[in-house]
C-alpha positions in Angstrom: -1.0 -92.3 -3.5 -0.8 -89.3 -1.4 -2.9 -86.0 -1.8 -1.7 -83.1 -3.9 0.8 -80.8 -2.5 1.2 -77.1 -3.3 -1.0 -74.8 -5.3 -2.5 -75.1 -8.8 -1.9 -72.5 -11.3 -5.6 -71.4 -11.0 -5.3 -70.9 -7.3 -2.1 -68.9 -7.7 -3.8 -66.6 -10.2 -6.8 -66.1 -8.0 -4.5 -65.2 -5.1 -2.6 -62.7 -7.2 -5.8 -61.1 -8.4 -7.1 -60.8 -4.8 -3.7 -59.3 -3.6 -3.7 -56.9 -6.6 -7.3 -55.8 -5.9 -6.5 -55.2 -2.3 -3.4 -53.3 -3.2 -5.2 -51.0 -5.6 -7.9 -50.3 -3.1 -5.3 -49.5 -0.5 -3.4 -47.3 -2.9 -6.6 -45.4 -3.8 -7.4 -44.8 -0.1 -3.8 -43.6 0.6 -4.0 -41.3 -2.4 -7.3 -39.8 -1.3 -6.0 -39.3 2.2 -2.9 -37.4 0.9 -5.0 -35.2 -1.4 -7.3 -34.4 1.6 -4.3 -33.6 3.7 -3.0 -31.2 1.0 -6.3 -29.4 0.8 -6.5 -29.0 4.6 -2.9 -27.6 4.7 -3.8 -25.1 1.9 -7.0 -24.0 3.7 -5.1 -23.6 7.0 -2.4 -21.5 5.2 -5.1 -19.3 3.6 -6.9 -18.9 7.0 -3.6 -17.9 8.8 -2.7 -15.4 6.0 -6.2 -13.9 6.1 -6.0 -13.4 9.9 -2.6 -11.8 9.6 -3.9 -9.6 6.8 -6.9 -8.5 8.8 -4.7 -7.7 11.8 -2.5 -5.6 9.5 -5.5 -3.9 7.9 -6.6 -2.7 11.3 -3.6 -0.4 11.3 -4.4 1.1 7.8 -6.6 4.2 7.7 -8.3 4.1 4.3 -9.1 7.8 4.3 -5.4 8.6 4.6 -4.0 5.7 2.6 -6.7 4.4 0.2 -4.3 2.1 -1.6 -1.0 0.4 -1.0 0.9 -2.8 -0.4 2.8 -4.5 2.3 5.0 -7.5 2.6 3.9 -9.9 5.3 6.4 -12.7 5.6 6.1 -15.1 2.6 3.3 -13.1 0.9 2.4 -9.6 -0.2 -0.9 -7.7 0.5 -2.3 -5.1 -1.9 -5.4 -3.1 -1.1 -7.6 -0.5 -2.7 -10.3 1.4 -0.7 -13.2 3.4 -2.1 -15.6 5.5 -0.1 -19.1 4.2 0.4 -20.4 7.2 2.2 -19.7 11.0 2.0 -17.2 12.4 4.5 -19.0 13.6 7.6 -18.1 15.4 10.8 -18.5 13.2 13.8 -20.8 14.3 16.5 -19.5 15.0 20.0 -22.2 15.4 22.6 -22.9 17.8 24.2 -20.4 20.0 22.3 -21.8 19.4 18.8 -19.2 18.9 16.0 -16.3 16.6 17.0 -12.6 16.7 16.1 -12.7 14.1 13.3 -14.3 13.6 9.9 -15.4 10.0 9.1 -16.4 7.9 6.1 -17.2 4.2 5.5 -14.9 2.5 3.0 -15.1 -0.7 0.9 -11.6 -2.2 0.8 -10.6 -4.8 -1.8 -7.6 -6.9 -0.7 -5.5 -9.2 -2.9 -2.9 -11.5 -1.4 0.0 -12.6 -3.5 2.7 -15.2 -3.0 6.4 -14.2 -2.9 6.7 -14.9 -6.6 3.9 -12.4 -7.4 1.3 -15.0 -8.3 -2.2 -14.4 -7.0 -3.2 -16.4 -3.9 -6.6 -15.2 -2.7 -8.7 -12.1 -2.5 -11.3 -10.8 0.0 -13.2 -7.6 0.8 -14.0 -5.7 4.0 -15.5 -2.5 5.2 -13.5 0.0 7.2 -14.0 3.3 8.8 -11.7 6.0 7.6 -11.0 9.1 9.8 -9.0 12.3 9.8 -8.5 14.8 12.6 -9.6 18.2 11.3 -10.0 20.3 14.5 -8.1 20.8 17.7 -9.7 20.5 21.1 -10.6 24.0 22.5 -10.5 24.2 26.3 -13.8 25.5 27.7 -12.1 28.0 30.1 
């Protein structure tokens, strides 16, 4: 008589269990990788939008425009600024009082998606200014 050929039912079941276990582990690893990639893409999108918003807010004078909104591509920015300090005249040495009045502002910024749903918020401090005097020539 010759030796057995082929697999027994028990060997086939063990092989299927091993293949199934390896498949589940591989699926879990791929799923976690895709979730991590999605979180990284979201974080990059927020960072890019925040940088664009900061660049835009550099053009906003909170003393002259304490609240407002602007569309920046696929999102909208809303801000509201409140004075942290009293309005003061700037000092211009050696002349004394300068041409501007200044104050420090706390600006709350909310960024919304195109559909109006909130995306993220952050705060910053800005200097507000207003020209209140003209330069008088000394001669």
